[in-house]
MARDOSE-785347 format. One record per residue: residue number from 1; residue in three letters; chain; x, y, z of N, C-alpha, C in turn. Coordinates in pm, whole numbers, plus 32768, in hexadecimal, padded with zeros to 4 digits. Example, Ala and Ser with C-alpha at 12.3 -4.5 7.8 and 13.67 -1.06 7.14 Angstrom:
{rec 1 "ala" "A" {8527 7DC7 830C} {84CE 7E3E 830C} {8528 7EB6 830C}}
{rec 2 "ser" "A" {8505 7F1F 82C4} {8557 7F96 82CA} {850A 8003 8313}}
This chain:
{rec 1 "unk" "A" {E002 B898 333C} {E01E B925 3349} {E0B4 B93D 3335}}
{rec 2 "unk" "A" {E0D4 B9B5 330F} {E15E B9E1 3305} {E181 BA1F 338C}}
{rec 3 "unk" "A" {E1EC B9EE 33CA} {E214 BA17 3451} {E2A4 BA47 344B}}
{rec 4 "unk" "A" {E2BB BAC7 3466} {E342 BAFD 3460} {E366 BB43 34E2}}
{rec 5 "unk" "A" {E3D3 BB19 3520} {E402 BB56 359C} {E44D BBD6 357A}}
{rec 6 "unk" "A" {E411 BC47 3598} {E44E BCC8 3579} {E4B5 BCF2 35E0}}
{rec 7 "unk" "A" {E4BB BCAB 3652} {E51F BCCA 36B8} {E5A3 BC84 369C}}
{rec 8 "unk" "A" {E5A0 BC25 3641} {E619 BBDC 361A} {E648 BC13 3594}}
{rec 9 "unk" "A" {E6B8 BBE7 3567} {E6E8 BC11 34E4} {E777 BC41 34EB}}
{rec 10 "unk" "A" {E7B2 BC58 3478} {E83D BC83 3474} {E850 BD10 34AB}}
{rec 11 "unk" "A" {E8C3 BD2C 34E7} {E8DE BDB3 351A} {E8C7 BE1C 34AC}}
{rec 12 "unk" "A" {E88A BE88 34D2} {E86C BEF1 3472} {E7EA BEDC 3428}}
{rec 13 "unk" "A" {E7B3 BE64 3430} {E735 BE47 33EB} {E6CB BE15 344E}}
{rec 14 "unk" "A" {E6EC BE11 34D1} {E68A BDE5 3535} {E610 BE3E 352E}}
{rec 15 "unk" "A" {E59E BDFF 3538} {E521 BE49 352E} {E4EF BE55 34A0}}
{rec 16 "unk" "A" {E546 BE3B 3440} {E51F BE43 33B3} {E511 BDB8 3376}}
{rec 17 "unk" "A" {E578 BD67 3382} {E579 BCE0 3349} {E5A2 BC81 33B7}}
{rec 18 "unk" "A" {E549 BC25 33DB} {E566 BBC6 3445} {E553 BB37 3418}}
{rec 19 "unk" "A" {E568 BADC 3473} {E555 BA4E 3459} {E4C1 BA35 343E}}
{rec 20 "unk" "A" {E4A3 B9EF 33D3} {E418 B9DA 33AC} {E3FD B948 338B}}
{rec 21 "unk" "A" {E37B B927 338A} {E34F B8A2 3360} {E2BB B8A6 3340}}
{rec 22 "unk" "A" {E28F B83E 32FA} {E201 B82B 32DD} {E1D1 B7BC 333A}}
{rec 23 "unk" "A" {E169 B7D6 3389} {E138 B773 33E7} {E0A5 B789 3408}}
{rec 24 "unk" "A" {E06D B728 3451} {DFE0 B730 3477} {DFD1 B775 34FE}}
{rec 25 "unk" "A" {DF7E B7DB 3500} {DF5E B829 3577} {DED2 B7FF 35A4}}
{rec 26 "unk" "A" {DEBE B7FA 3628} {DE36 B7E8 365A} {DE10 B866 36A6}}
{rec 27 "unk" "A" {DD8F B879 36B5} {DD5A B8F2 36F2} {DD14 B8D1 3775}}
{rec 28 "unk" "A" {DD19 B92E 37D5} {DCCE B91E 3851} {DC39 B92C 3831}}
{rec 29 "unk" "A" {DBE3 B905 388F} {DB53 B911 387B} {DB2A B9A2 3863}}
{rec 30 "unk" "A" {DB6D B9FF 38A4} {DB4C BA8D 3893} {DB8C BAC9 3817}}
{rec 31 "unk" "A" {DBF1 BA85 37E0} {DC39 BAB7 376D} {DCA4 BB1D 3790}}
{rec 32 "unk" "A" {DCB8 BB36 3811} {DD1B BB99 383C} {DDA8 BB61 3847}}
{rec 33 "unk" "A" {DDB4 BADE 384B} {DE38 BA9E 3853} {DE48 BA3B 37E1}}
{rec 34 "unk" "A" {DEC5 BA2E 37B2} {DEEA B9CB 374D} {DF4D B96C 378D}}
{rec 35 "unk" "A" {DF4D B8F0 375F} {DFA8 B88B 3796} {DFF4 B847 3725}}
{rec 36 "unk" "A" {E075 B834 373C} {E0C9 B7ED 36DC} {E136 B7A4 3728}}
{rec 37 "unk" "A" {E134 B720 3722} {E19C B6CB 375D} {E1C8 B6F7 37E9}}
{rec 38 "unk" "A" {E169 B705 3844} {E187 B727 38CE} {E196 B7BB 38EA}}
{rec 39 "unk" "A" {E190 B80E 3884} {E198 B89E 3898} {E10C B8DB 3895}}
{rec 40 "unk" "A" {E0F8 B943 38E2} {E07A B98C 38E3} {E098 BA1B 38B6}}
{rec 41 "unk" "A" {E048 BA4A 3857} {E05A BAD0 3820} {DFDF BB24 383A}}
{rec 42 "unk" "A" {DFF4 BBA5 3852} {DF86 BC03 385D} {DFA3 BC7A 3802}}
{rec 43 "unk" "A" {DF39 BCBB 37DA} {DF44 BD2B 377C} {DF8A BDA3 37BA}}
{rec 44 "unk" "A" {DFD4 BDE9 3768} {E010 BE69 378F} {DFAE BEDC 3778}}
{rec 45 "unk" "A" {DF39 BEBC 3745} {DECF BF1E 372E} {DEFE BF99 36E1}}
{rec 46 "unk" "A" {DF4E BF82 367B} {DF7B BFEF 3626} {DFF1 C03F 365C}}
{rec 47 "unk" "A" {E028 C018 36CF} {E096 C066 3708} {E120 C030 36E2}}
{rec 48 "unk" "A" {E124 BFC5 3693} {E1A5 BF8A 366E} {E1E2 BFCA 35F4}}
{rec 49 "unk" "A" {E266 BFC8 35EC} {E2AE BFF6 3576} {E2D2 BF7B 3525}}
{rec 50 "unk" "A" {E290 BF67 34B5} {E2A6 BEF4 345D} {E287 BE70 34A4}}
{rec 51 "unk" "A" {E234 BE75 350C} {E209 BDFF 3556} {E178 BE14 357F}}
{rec 52 "unk" "A" {E12D BDA5 358C} {E0A2 BDB1 35B3} {E07E BD5E 362E}}
{rec 53 "unk" "A" {E0D9 BD07 365B} {E0C2 BCB4 36D1} {E140 BCAF 3726}}
{rec 54 "unk" "A" {E130 BC86 37A4} {E1A3 BC6E 37FA} {E18F BBEB 3844}}
{rec 55 "unk" "A" {E1FE BBA9 3863} {E1FF BB2E 38B1} {E1EA BB58 3942}}
{rec 56 "unk" "A" {E183 BB23 3985} {E162 BB50 3A0C} {E1CD BB2A 3A73}}
{rec 57 "unk" "A" {E21D BAC3 3A57} {E286 BA9B 3AB4} {E308 BAE8 3A9E}}
{rec 58 "unk" "A" {E337 BAEA 3A22} {E3B9 BB29 3A04} {E3AE BBBD 39E2}}
{rec 59 "unk" "A" {E336 BBEA 39BF} {E31B BC74 3992} {E35D BC95 390C}}
{rec 60 "unk" "A" {E38D BC2E 38C4} {E3C3 BC45 383E} {E34F BC68 37E1}}
{rec 61 "unk" "A" {E36D BCBA 377F} {E306 BCE8 3721} {E308 BC93 36A2}}
{rec 62 "unk" "A" {E292 BC7D 366A} {E280 BC28 35F6} {E224 BC69 3591}}
{rec 63 "unk" "A" {E239 BC42 3512} {E1D9 BC5F 34A8} {E198 BBDA 3489}}
{rec 64 "unk" "A" {E113 BBD2 349A} {E0C8 BB58 347F} {E059 BB7C 341E}}
{rec 65 "unk" "A" {E056 BB36 33AD} {DFEE BB51 3349} {DFD3 BAD3 32F8}}
{rec 66 "unk" "A" {DF65 BAD6 32B2} {DF46 BA67 3259} {DFAD BA61 31E9}}
{rec 67 "unk" "A" {DFD6 B9EA 31BF} {E037 B9E0 3151} {DFF6 BA0E 30CE}}
{rec 68 "unk" "A" {E046 BA4E 307C} {E013 BA85 2FFE} {E01A BA1F 2F8E}}
{rec 69 "unk" "A" {DFB9 BA27 2F37} {DFB1 B9CB 2EC6} {E02B B9D4 2E6C}}
{rec 70 "unk" "A" {E068 BA4B 2E62} {E0DB BA5C 2E0A} {E160 BA3B 2E4F}}
{rec 71 "unk" "A" {E15D BA19 2ED0} {E1D6 B9F2 2F17} {E22A BA65 2F4B}}
{rec 72 "unk" "A" {E1FC BADF 2F38} {E247 BB54 2F63} {E219 BB7C 2FF0}}
{rec 73 "unk" "A" {E23A BB28 3052} {E209 BB3B 30D9} {E258 BBA0 312A}}
{rec 74 "unk" "A" {E2DB BBA6 3119} {E32E BC02 3165} {E312 BC92 313F}}
{rec 75 "unk" "A" {E321 BCEA 319F} {E308 BD77 3188} {E360 BDAF 3119}}
{rec 76 "unk" "A" {E3DA BD7B 310D} {E439 BDAC 30AA} {E44D BD4A 3038}}
{rec 77 "unk" "A" {E3E2 BD08 3010} {E3E7 BCB0 2F9D} {E3FA BC1F 2FC0}}
{rec 78 "unk" "A" {E3FA BBCC 2F59} {E403 BB3C 2F6E} {E48D BB12 2F9E}}
{rec 79 "unk" "A" {E490 BAAC 2FF1} {E50E BA70 301C} {E4EF B9E2 3045}}
{rec 80 "unk" "A" {E54F B989 303E} {E535 B8FF 3065} {E508 B8F9 30F8}}
{rec 81 "unk" "A" {E496 B8B9 3110} {E45D B8AF 3196} {E438 B81E 31B2}}
{rec 82 "unk" "A" {E466 B7E5 3222} {E443 B75C 3244} {E3AB B74D 3257}}
{rec 83 "unk" "A" {E379 B6D7 3234} {E2EB B6B8 3242} {E2DF B642 32A1}}
{rec 84 "unk" "A" {E28C B64E 3309} {E277 B5E0 3366} {E23C B568 331C}}
{rec 85 "unk" "A" {E269 B4F1 3342} {E23C B476 3300} {E1A4 B465 3301}}
{rec 86 "unk" "A" {E162 B48C 336F} {E0D2 B475 337A} {E07D B4D1 3321}}
{rec 87 "unk" "A" {E0B9 B534 32E2} {E06E B58F 328A} {E0A6 B593 31FC}}
{rec 88 "unk" "A" {E112 B54A 31E3} {E158 B556 3163} {E0FF B536 30EC}}
{rec 89 "unk" "A" {E0BA B4C6 30EE} {E067 B4A1 307B} {DFF5 B507 3067}}
{rec 90 "unk" "A" {DFB7 B52F 30D2} {DF4B B592 30C9} {DF80 B617 3092}}
{rec 91 "unk" "A" {DFF5 B641 30BE} {E031 B6BD 308E} {E045 B6B9 2FF7}}
{rec 92 "unk" "A" {E083 B64E 2FC6} {E0A3 B647 2F37} {E027 B62E 2EDF}}
{rec 93 "unk" "A" {DFC6 B5E2 2F11} {DF52 B5C1 2EBC} {DEE1 B626 2EC6}}
{rec 94 "unk" "A" {DEBE B652 2F3E} {DE4B B6AC 2F4F} {DE6F B740 2F49}}
{rec 95 "unk" "A" {DEE3 B765 2F7C} {DF06 B7F4 2F7F} {DF53 B81D 2F03}}
{rec 96 "unk" "A" {DFBE B7D6 2EE7} {E012 B7FA 2E73} {DFE1 B7BF 2DEF}}
{rec 97 "unk" "A" {DF8A B75B 2DF6} {DF55 B719 2D7D} {DFC4 B6DC 2D28}}
{rec 98 "unk" "A" {E028 B6A3 2D6D} {E09A B662 2D2C} {E0AB B5D5 2D66}}
{rec 99 "unk" "A" {E04D B57A 2D49} {E051 B4F6 2D85} {E0D0 B4A6 2D67}}
{rec 100 "unk" "A" {E113 B4C5 2CFC} {E18F B47F 2CDB} {E1FF B49B 2D3D}}
{rec 101 "unk" "A" {E1F0 B500 2D90} {E257 B524 2DF2} {E235 B4F6 2E7F}}
{rec 102 "unk" "A" {E1CC B4A4 2E8F} {E19B B482 2F14} {E200 B43E 2F6E}}
{rec 103 "unk" "A" {E26E B40D 2F37} {E2D7 B3CF 2F8A} {E347 B432 2FAA}}
{rec 104 "unk" "A" {E340 B4AA 2F73} {E3A7 B50F 2F8A} {E395 B54A 3016}}
{rec 105 "unk" "A" {E400 B54A 3067} {E3F9 B574 30F3} {E417 B608 310B}}
{rec 106 "unk" "A" {E43B B650 30A1} {E45D B6DE 30AD} {E41A B726 3038}}
{rec 107 "unk" "A" {E3E5 B79E 3052} {E3A9 B7EB 2FE5} {E417 B814 2F84}}
{rec 108 "unk" "A" {E3EF B830 2F0C} {E44D B85D 2EA5} {E46F B8EE 2EBA}}
{rec 109 "unk" "A" {E4E6 B916 2E93} {E50B B9A3 2E98} {E4C5 B9F0 2E28}}
{rec 110 "unk" "A" {E4A3 B9AC 2DBD} {E45F B9EC 2D4E} {E3CA B9EC 2D67}}
{rec 111 "unk" "A" {E389 BA56 2D3E} {E2F9 BA62 2D4C} {E2B7 BA27 2CD2}}
{rec 112 "unk" "A" {E24A B9DD 2CE6} {E201 B9A5 2C75} {E182 B9F6 2C5D}}
{rec 113 "unk" "A" {E15A B9FA 2BDF} {E0DD BA39 2BBA} {E0DC BAC7 2BD4}}
C-alpha cells in the first residue's frame, strides 16, 4: 500500500505532501483497522481533508491507498518514495510490471506507461 503521513511535511505544505512509503498493510478481522509496523489506523469515514485514516495513538492523519500501476501514487503527482524491503520485488514485478527494477529501493519520479 501507499502510506503517506499528511500530518508531517514541510512548513506551508503540511496536510498536502507528507512523508510517504510503499509497505505491506494488514487488516483487522472486521476490516475496520489497518496495521503497519506497530501502528494502528482507523478510517476517518470521509471527514478527512486529503487524508482517509488516522493513527489511533498519535492521531496523525494519513492517506493510505493501493499503489498505482503507473507509479503516480502521491496526490500531487509522482515523487521518489521509499519501498519496504519485504514488498519491493512484489511492487516492481506484480504492480508496476517492471521486473528489471526489482532491486530498486525507491520509486521513480517519472511515471511509466
